C-alpha positions as a printed Julia matrix, in Angstrom:
326×3 Matrix{Float64}:
  18.81    6.43  16.62
  18.85    4.1   19.63
  16.18    6.13  21.46
  13.6     5.11  18.84
  14.52    1.44  19.19
  14.45    1.63  22.98
  11.06    3.33  22.94
   9.71    0.73  20.51
  10.87   -2.1   22.73
   9.24   -0.5   25.76
   5.92   -0.03  23.94
   6.0    -3.61  22.68
   6.74   -4.95  26.15
   3.68   -3.1   27.47
   1.51   -4.5   24.65
   2.85   -8.0   25.31
   2.0    -7.76  29.01
  -1.55   -6.79  28.15
  -1.77   -9.59  25.61
  -0.47  -12.14  28.11
  -3.23  -11.24  30.56
  -5.86  -11.85  27.89
  -4.2   -15.09  26.77
  -4.01  -16.34  30.35
  -7.7   -15.64  30.87
  -8.6   -17.58  27.72
  -6.4   -20.51  28.72
  -7.84  -20.6   32.23
 -11.42  -20.63  30.98
 -10.61  -23.33  28.43
  -9.08  -25.42  31.22
 -12.2   -24.99  33.34
 -14.37  -25.97  30.37
 -12.41  -29.18  29.81
 -12.59  -30.06  33.5
 -16.37  -29.7   33.42
 -16.43  -32.27  30.61
 -13.77  -34.65  31.84
 -15.96  -36.87  34.03
 -18.4   -37.44  31.18
 -15.54  -38.14  28.78
 -14.1   -40.72  31.17
 -17.5   -42.37  31.66
 -18.09  -42.58  27.91
 -14.69  -44.15  27.31
 -15.19  -46.67  30.1
 -18.7   -47.55  28.95
 -17.35  -48.42  25.5
 -15.45  -51.28  27.14
 -12.38  -51.1   24.89
 -14.06  -53.11  22.13
 -14.25  -51.87  18.52
 -17.62  -50.28  17.66
 -19.25  -48.95  14.51
 -20.22  -45.28  14.27
 -23.89  -46.25  14.46
 -23.26  -48.12  17.71
 -21.4   -45.15  19.17
 -24.16  -42.71  18.18
 -26.71  -44.87  20.04
 -24.82  -44.61  23.32
 -26.69  -42.34  25.73
 -23.44  -41.16  27.23
 -22.16  -40.17  23.78
 -25.27  -38.15  22.98
 -25.23  -36.44  26.38
 -21.53  -35.62  26.13
 -21.67  -34.25  22.61
 -24.56  -31.96  23.53
 -22.58  -30.54  26.43
 -19.39  -30.19  24.37
 -21.29  -28.25  21.72
 -22.83  -25.91  24.29
 -19.53  -25.37  26.11
 -17.76  -24.52  22.86
 -20.48  -22.08  21.82
 -20.11  -20.25  25.13
 -16.33  -20.24  24.79
 -16.66  -18.88  21.27
 -18.67  -15.96  22.68
 -15.84  -15.3   25.13
 -13.31  -15.29  22.29
 -15.47  -12.81  20.39
 -15.7   -10.47  23.39
 -11.98  -10.8   24.09
 -11.11  -10.08  20.47
 -13.23   -6.93  20.45
 -11.59   -5.74  23.67
  -8.02   -6.48  22.54
  -8.64   -4.93  19.12
  -9.89   -1.72  20.73
  -6.93   -1.61  23.11
  -4.55   -2.39  20.24
  -5.96    0.5   18.21
  -5.73    2.91  21.13
  -2.18    1.83  22.03
  -1.09    1.86  18.4
  -2.39    5.39  17.84
  -0.77    6.7   21.02
   2.54    4.88  20.54
   2.88    5.99  16.92
   2.68    9.66  17.93
   5.12    9.02  20.77
   7.54    7.36  18.35
   7.29   10.32  16.0
   8.08   12.62  18.88
  11.17   10.62  19.8
  12.23   10.36  16.15
  12.1    14.04  15.24
  12.65   15.67  18.59
  14.07   13.1   20.93
  11.39   13.87  23.49
   7.96   12.28  24.01
   6.67   15.55  25.46
   6.11   17.01  21.98
   3.65   14.25  21.06
   0.79   16.78  20.85
   2.35   18.38  17.79
   1.4    15.45  15.61
  -2.03   14.88  14.12
  -4.18   12.63  16.25
  -6.74   10.24  14.8
  -9.84    9.08  16.72
  -9.71    5.35  17.38
 -13.15    5.02  15.81
 -11.85    6.53  12.58
  -8.91    4.12  12.48
 -11.27    1.21  13.11
 -13.37    2.31  10.15
 -10.28    2.54   7.96
  -9.32   -1.02   8.89
 -12.46   -2.73   7.6
 -11.47   -6.18   8.83
 -12.35   -5.05  12.37
 -16.08   -4.49  11.74
 -18.45   -6.77  13.63
 -19.62   -8.32  10.34
 -16.1    -8.62   8.92
 -14.22  -11.78   7.95
 -12.47  -11.69  11.32
 -15.65  -12.26  13.3
 -17.02  -14.64  10.68
 -13.84  -16.63  11.23
 -14.39  -16.68  14.99
 -17.9   -18.05  14.44
 -16.26  -21.16  12.98
 -14.34  -21.86  16.18
 -17.08  -23.8   17.98
 -18.31  -25.97  15.07
 -14.79  -26.67  13.81
 -13.48  -27.71  17.23
 -16.63  -29.75  17.88
 -16.12  -31.7   14.66
 -12.47  -32.37  15.51
 -13.28  -33.59  19.02
 -16.21  -35.68  17.81
 -14.06  -37.36  15.16
 -11.38  -38.13  17.76
 -13.97  -39.76  20.01
 -15.44  -41.83  17.19
 -12.0   -42.89  15.96
 -10.67  -43.84  19.39
 -13.78  -45.63  20.59
 -14.5   -47.17  17.19
 -11.05  -48.73  16.98
 -11.2   -49.97  20.56
  -8.16  -48.06  21.8
  -7.35  -48.13  25.5
  -8.95  -45.4   27.66
  -5.74  -43.4   28.13
  -5.09  -43.21  24.41
  -8.66  -42.12  23.67
  -8.48  -39.48  26.4
  -5.25  -38.1   24.88
  -6.83  -37.98  21.44
  -9.84  -36.06  22.74
  -7.64  -33.69  24.73
  -5.5   -33.04  21.65
  -8.67  -32.24  19.7
  -9.67  -29.67  22.3
  -6.13  -28.31  22.21
  -6.49  -27.39  18.55
  -9.46  -25.19  19.43
  -7.48  -23.39  22.13
  -4.53  -22.84  19.8
  -6.84  -21.36  17.19
  -8.49  -19.06  19.74
  -5.19  -17.74  21.08
  -3.79  -17.19  17.61
  -6.93  -15.36  16.51
  -6.99  -12.95  19.43
  -3.26  -12.21  19.46
  -3.02  -11.68  15.71
  -6.05   -9.37  15.65
  -4.59   -7.28  18.46
  -1.14   -6.81  16.93
  -2.58   -6.24  13.45
  -4.87   -3.52  14.86
  -1.88   -1.99  16.66
   0.22   -1.87  13.5
  -2.6    -0.48  11.38
  -3.13    2.26  13.96
   0.58    3.03  13.7
   0.32    3.29   9.93
  -2.8     5.46  10.08
  -1.01    7.99  12.29
   2.05    7.97  10.03
  -0.2     8.61   7.03
  -1.98   11.45   8.84
   1.45   13.01   9.39
   2.84   12.36   5.92
   4.42   15.8    5.86
   6.92   14.32   8.31
   6.7    10.58   7.65
   7.54    9.29   4.19
   7.17    5.59   4.91
   7.81    2.94   7.52
  10.58    0.5    8.4
  10.05   -3.18   9.19
  11.41   -3.87  12.67
  11.72   -7.43  14.01
  12.66   -8.49  17.53
  15.8   -10.3   16.47
  16.4   -13.33  18.68
  16.36  -17.13  18.54
  12.57  -17.14  18.05
  12.61  -14.87  14.99
  11.66  -16.68  11.79
  13.78  -16.22   8.68
  11.02  -14.26   6.94
  11.22  -11.58   9.63
  15.02  -11.69   9.63
  14.95  -11.01   5.89
  12.47   -8.14   6.3
  14.14   -6.44   9.28
  15.28   -2.95   8.31
  13.49   -2.88   4.94
  11.69    0.33   3.91
   8.04    0.43   2.79
   5.53    3.05   1.55
   2.7     4.29   3.76
   0.02    2.58   1.65
   1.5    -0.86   2.37
   0.52   -2.72   5.57
   3.03   -4.62   7.66
   1.62   -8.06   6.85
   3.56  -10.21   9.29
   2.53  -13.85   9.87
   0.12  -15.05  12.58
   1.27  -14.19  16.12
   3.93  -11.96  14.56
   5.94   -9.64  16.78
   7.19   -7.19  14.12
   6.3    -3.49  14.17
   6.5    -0.52  11.79
   8.93    2.26  12.71
   8.45    5.72  11.18
  10.7     6.55   8.25
  11.36   10.3    8.33
  13.86   12.79   6.93
  16.19   11.63   9.67
  16.6     8.32   7.86
  16.14    4.65   8.64
  16.21    4.1   12.42
  17.46    0.51  12.03
  21.26    0.5   12.11
  21.74   -3.08  10.89
  19.65   -5.13   8.48
  18.41   -8.53   9.55
  20.55  -10.38   7.01
  23.72   -8.78   8.36
  22.68   -9.62  11.93
  22.09  -13.25  11.0
  25.39  -13.62   9.17
  27.23  -12.71  12.38
  25.61  -15.53  14.33
  27.46  -18.75  15.06
  26.79  -21.9   13.04
  24.8   -23.59  15.82
  22.32  -20.71  16.06
  22.14  -20.27  12.29
  21.42  -23.94  11.76
  18.79  -23.93  14.54
  16.98  -20.92  13.08
  17.09  -22.06   9.47
  16.8   -25.79   9.84
  19.46  -28.14   8.52
  18.14  -28.31   4.95
  18.0   -24.55   4.42
  21.26  -24.01   6.25
  23.14  -26.44   4.0
  21.54  -24.95   0.88
  22.45  -21.44   2.04
  26.06  -22.37   2.78
  26.28  -24.0   -0.65
  25.09  -20.75  -2.23
  21.87  -22.3   -3.56
  19.48  -19.97  -1.7
  19.54  -16.37  -0.5
  18.26  -15.12   2.87
  16.67  -12.14   1.13
  14.3   -14.56  -0.64
  13.17  -16.34   2.52
  10.19  -14.04   3.05
   7.24  -15.16   0.93
   3.86  -13.42   0.73
   0.78  -15.64   0.61
  -2.97  -14.96   0.57
  -4.87  -15.68   3.8
  -8.41  -15.17   4.98
  -9.28  -12.11   7.11
  -6.03  -10.22   6.45
  -5.63  -10.54   2.7
  -1.92  -11.37   2.62
   0.77  -12.34   5.09
   4.49  -12.92   4.91
   5.69  -16.38   5.9
   9.04  -18.11   5.8
   9.48  -19.73   2.4
   9.9   -23.49   2.32
  13.09  -25.08   1.01
  11.16  -26.37  -1.98
   9.96  -22.85  -2.81
  13.46  -21.44  -2.43
  15.01  -24.07  -4.7
  12.25  -23.58  -7.28
């Protein structure tokens, strides 16, 4: 059923475009925040004089105290932006997921999006209630509240380490910048994962509300060079309606409706991978796993491992070579 796949790809492209706008806004604001701090960072590094210092000596520096106060305040404000952005992207993910699920059902059973009104519609608010992790007092937003203090501690430790050991100014500046970079990475991952998880849960809620037509869902991965082996192994697999699609952080996979018309995925991920050339296979697997696979020591079907995580309960990740070899 290529129409279902084509429609899915179009819906995902639209969601990705929306996500990229949000990500760009977060990156731009983070860049502006760092620029506001950069002069004070440079002055602190220069005032240290490149000589080793104890933590107590660093703490007594006026420039250090002034800078850390501003860093803390800037990160708190950025954390508020991440919270607002997450709420907005979650709401849009729920709305898009509800709408796209009904459109997919229309394409699946009738080949025409115009019959979308025939399928039961769920209010976005109801879906949000069903997915408890989206509440304002949920683990998701508790996790976001850790962004500012966690990043602050990382940056502060980088400053103390670099200045304390008497590194040259450029090296200290890189260490501090890398510390800030971890906070940005965490923010982007949090927002993107919340959005796509909300989208997929909205899909599943609509499928469940139309269980007279939908009997389950099919794991669909965007098979390309960026696809991890966990998603390759899952691609095309069938799942019951009471099971969430628990892809890894920043995952791109979606749930296709499984109806009486059968599985819409024509080729399983394992079969797709086996047709690839050695160079691509080795690049996707890594040399160690590739050699073990060619030697018959591991199976691609076992490369998807479920692990507990905060906020989402469980997620599927690519199993390590050590796990695969037991």
